[in-house]
C-alpha positions as CSV (number, residue, x, y, z in Angstrom):
1,M,0.0,0.0,0.0
2,K,1.2,3.5,-0.8
3,I,1.4,6.3,1.7
4,F,0.6,9.8,0.5
5,P,1.7,12.5,3.0
6,A,-0.4,15.6,2.3
7,I,0.4,19.2,1.5
8,D,-2.8,21.3,1.6
9,M,-2.2,24.8,0.4
10,I,-4.0,28.1,0.9
11,G,-2.2,31.2,-0.4
12,E,1.0,29.1,-0.9
13,K,1.0,28.2,2.8
14,V,0.8,24.7,4.2
15,V,-2.5,24.3,6.1
16,R,-5.0,21.8,7.4
17,L,-8.7,22.2,7.7
18,K,-10.9,20.6,10.3
19,E,-13.9,18.7,8.8
20,G,-13.3,20.6,5.5
21,D,-14.3,23.9,7.1
22,Y,-12.4,26.9,5.7
23,G,-13.1,28.7,8.9
24,K,-11.1,26.2,10.9
25,V,-7.7,26.5,9.4
26,T,-4.4,25.4,11.0
27,Q,-1.3,27.0,9.3
28,Y,2.1,25.4,9.6
29,S,5.5,27.1,9.5
30,V,7.0,24.7,7.1
31,S,7.0,25.6,3.4
32,P,5.6,23.3,0.7
33,E,9.1,22.7,-0.5
34,E,10.4,21.9,3.0
35,A,7.5,19.6,3.6
36,A,8.1,17.6,0.4
37,A,11.8,17.3,1.2
38,N,11.0,16.0,4.7
39,F,8.7,13.4,3.2
40,A,11.4,12.1,1.0
41,R,13.8,11.8,3.9
42,A,11.3,9.8,5.8
43,G,11.1,7.2,3.0
44,A,7.9,8.4,1.3
45,T,7.8,8.0,-2.5
46,C,4.5,9.8,-3.0
47,V,2.9,13.1,-2.1
48,H,-0.7,14.3,-2.2
49,I,-1.1,18.0,-2.9
50,V,-4.3,20.0,-2.7
51,D,-4.9,23.6,-3.9
52,L,-7.6,24.5,-1.4
53,D,-8.0,27.9,-3.0
54,G,-8.7,26.2,-6.3
55,A,-11.0,23.7,-4.8
56,R,-13.3,26.6,-3.8
57,S,-12.8,28.8,-6.9
58,G,-12.5,26.3,-9.7
59,V,-9.3,27.8,-10.9
60,A,-5.8,26.2,-10.4
61,E,-4.6,29.1,-8.4
62,N,-1.4,27.7,-7.0
63,A,-0.3,25.7,-10.1
64,E,3.1,27.3,-10.6
65,R,4.1,26.9,-6.9
66,I,3.0,23.3,-6.9
67,G,5.0,22.6,-10.1
68,E,8.1,24.0,-8.3
69,V,7.5,21.6,-5.4
70,V,7.0,18.6,-7.7
71,R,10.1,19.4,-9.7
72,A,12.3,19.8,-6.6
73,N,11.6,16.4,-5.2
74,R,11.6,12.9,-6.7
75,L,8.1,12.0,-5.4
76,F,5.1,10.7,-7.4
77,A,2.7,13.6,-7.0
78,E,-1.1,13.5,-7.2
79,V,-2.7,16.9,-7.3
80,G,-6.3,18.1,-6.7
81,G,-8.2,21.3,-6.2
82,G,-9.8,23.3,-9.0
83,I,-8.9,20.9,-11.8
84,R,-12.0,21.3,-14.0
85,S,-10.6,21.6,-17.5
86,E,-8.3,19.6,-19.9
87,E,-6.1,22.7,-20.0
88,S,-5.5,22.4,-16.2
89,I,-4.8,18.7,-16.5
90,E,-2.2,19.3,-19.3
91,R,-0.7,22.1,-17.3
92,Y,-0.1,19.9,-14.3
93,L,1.0,16.8,-16.2
94,S,3.6,18.9,-18.1
95,Q,5.0,20.1,-14.8
96,G,5.7,16.6,-13.7
97,V,2.6,15.7,-11.7
98,G,1.8,12.0,-11.9
99,R,-1.9,12.1,-11.5
100,C,-4.7,14.7,-11.5
101,I,-7.6,14.4,-9.1
102,L,-11.0,15.5,-10.5
103,G,-13.5,16.4,-7.8
104,T,-16.5,18.7,-8.3
105,V,-16.3,18.3,-12.0
106,A,-16.9,14.6,-11.7
107,V,-20.4,15.3,-10.3
108,K,-21.1,18.4,-12.5
109,N,-19.8,17.0,-15.8
110,F,-19.4,13.3,-15.7
111,A,-19.0,13.0,-19.5
112,F,-15.8,15.2,-19.1
113,V,-14.3,12.8,-16.6
114,K,-15.1,9.8,-18.8
115,E,-13.3,11.5,-21.7
116,M,-10.3,12.5,-19.6
117,A,-9.9,8.9,-18.3
118,R,-9.9,7.7,-21.9
119,K,-7.3,10.3,-23.1
120,Y,-5.1,10.1,-20.0
121,P,-5.3,6.5,-18.7
122,E,-3.6,6.0,-15.3
123,R,-3.2,9.8,-14.9
124,I,-6.7,10.6,-13.8
125,A,-8.3,10.0,-10.3
126,V,-11.7,11.1,-9.1
127,G,-11.9,12.6,-5.6
128,V,-15.0,11.4,-3.8
129,D,-15.6,13.4,-0.7
130,A,-18.4,12.1,1.5
131,K,-20.4,13.3,4.5
132,N,-22.9,11.0,6.1
133,G,-22.4,8.7,3.1
134,K,-23.3,11.4,0.5
135,V,-21.0,13.1,-2.0
136,A,-20.0,16.7,-1.3
137,V,-18.6,19.2,-3.9
138,N,-17.3,22.7,-4.2
139,G,-14.7,22.6,-1.6
140,W,-16.9,20.3,0.6
141,E,-19.4,23.1,1.0
142,E,-22.3,21.6,-1.1
143,L,-23.8,18.3,-0.2
144,T,-25.4,16.3,-3.0
145,G,-27.9,13.4,-2.7
146,L,-25.4,10.9,-4.4
147,D,-24.5,7.8,-2.4
148,A,-20.7,7.8,-2.2
149,V,-20.1,4.1,-2.7
150,E,-22.5,3.9,-5.6
151,F,-20.9,6.9,-7.2
152,C,-17.5,5.2,-6.9
153,K,-18.9,2.2,-8.8
154,R,-20.1,4.5,-11.5
155,V,-16.6,6.1,-11.7
156,R,-15.1,2.6,-12.1
157,D,-17.5,1.8,-14.8
158,A,-16.5,5.0,-16.7
159,G,-13.0,3.8,-17.0
160,V,-11.4,5.6,-14.1
161,S,-8.9,3.4,-12.2
162,Y,-8.2,5.6,-9.1
163,A,-10.4,7.2,-6.5
164,V,-9.4,9.3,-3.6
165,C,-12.1,8.9,-1.0
166,T,-12.5,11.2,2.0
167,D,-14.8,11.0,4.9
168,I,-15.2,14.8,5.6
169,S,-16.4,14.3,9.2
170,K,-13.2,12.6,10.1
171,D,-10.8,14.9,8.3
172,G,-8.4,16.9,10.5
173,M,-10.0,15.5,13.7
174,M,-7.1,13.2,14.6
175,A,-9.6,10.7,16.1
176,G,-9.3,7.9,13.6
177,T,-10.7,7.2,10.1
178,N,-13.9,5.5,8.9
179,L,-12.8,2.0,8.4
180,A,-16.3,0.7,7.6
181,F,-16.5,3.2,4.7
182,Y,-13.2,1.9,3.2
183,E,-14.2,-1.7,3.8
184,A,-17.2,-1.1,1.6
185,L,-15.1,0.7,-1.0
186,S,-12.5,-2.1,-1.0
187,K,-15.1,-4.5,-2.5
188,I,-15.3,-2.5,-5.7
189,E,-13.3,-4.5,-8.1
190,G,-11.1,-2.7,-10.6
191,L,-10.9,0.6,-8.6
192,N,-7.8,1.6,-6.7
193,V,-9.0,3.4,-3.6
194,T,-7.0,5.8,-1.6
195,A,-8.3,6.4,2.0
196,S,-8.3,10.0,3.2
197,G,-9.7,11.7,6.2
198,G,-8.7,11.1,9.8
199,V,-6.0,8.4,9.3
200,T,-4.2,8.8,12.6
201,Y,-2.9,5.5,13.9
202,K,-0.4,2.9,12.5
203,E,-3.0,0.2,13.3
204,E,-5.4,1.8,10.9
205,I,-2.8,1.7,8.1
206,V,-2.3,-2.0,8.8
207,K,-6.1,-2.6,8.6
208,L,-6.4,-0.6,5.4
209,K,-3.6,-2.6,3.8
210,E,-5.3,-5.9,4.8
211,M,-8.5,-4.7,3.1
212,G,-6.6,-4.3,-0.1
213,I,-6.8,-0.5,-0.1
214,Y,-4.4,1.0,-2.7
215,G,-3.2,4.0,-0.6
216,A,-3.7,6.2,2.4
217,I,-3.3,9.9,2.9
218,I,-1.9,11.2,6.2
219,G,-2.0,14.9,7.0
220,K,-2.8,16.6,10.3
221,A,-1.9,13.6,12.5
222,M,1.6,13.6,10.9
223,Y,2.1,17.4,11.2
224,E,1.0,17.3,14.9
225,G,3.1,14.3,15.8
226,K,0.3,11.7,16.3
227,I,1.9,9.4,13.8
228,S,5.4,9.4,12.2
229,L,5.6,9.3,8.5
230,K,8.5,6.8,8.7
231,E,6.3,4.4,10.8
232,A,3.4,4.8,8.4
233,V,5.6,4.0,5.4
234,E,7.0,0.9,7.1
235,A,3.5,-0.3,8.2
236,A,2.2,0.0,4.6
237,R,5.0,-2.1,3.1
């Protein structure tokens, strides 16, 4: 299983949100470049980067800075936040990003996601953010009536191989993740699921690995010292 340490950015600063609430922001003193370098030293081979400004505005606002972070480190980078056009996808991929995560657009324009998965196989993931089992969009601020697990099946059927699935209620809480949610998602054949939101303990990583989950994102728990990235990477092997 792969570990994706997270860099969430607002205004080019590294931050974490609590339950996806832009009014509950924790800002860290480390720069995105320093964070990525620390990840590599701890043994990580991947990084998960989110442009939170872009997630809300629909524009890849921090693309240039993210490109600099990616080029400075030999990490496989997946990037999300405001990627709602083929131009944005090409922009990120040309800067060395390994995979682009499509979130809101997957709900608003499913045909576009299907076309991008066909044109850029293995380079597209869909971000499925859930609250109370329902899909949320527009920076987690708008709740839809779509069932998250059923939507992931639809994503798989459209030719998308990767889904980054977040339980918003657990995100940034450092109180554990929703293992039952990922147990259900792990049964979707042909879809590589990355668990995101509240992954706090090494034991959770072991359980996610045993389920056959493709990857896990760790963020606030790592920044606040609840879990060490080195231990997480070792537990995922």
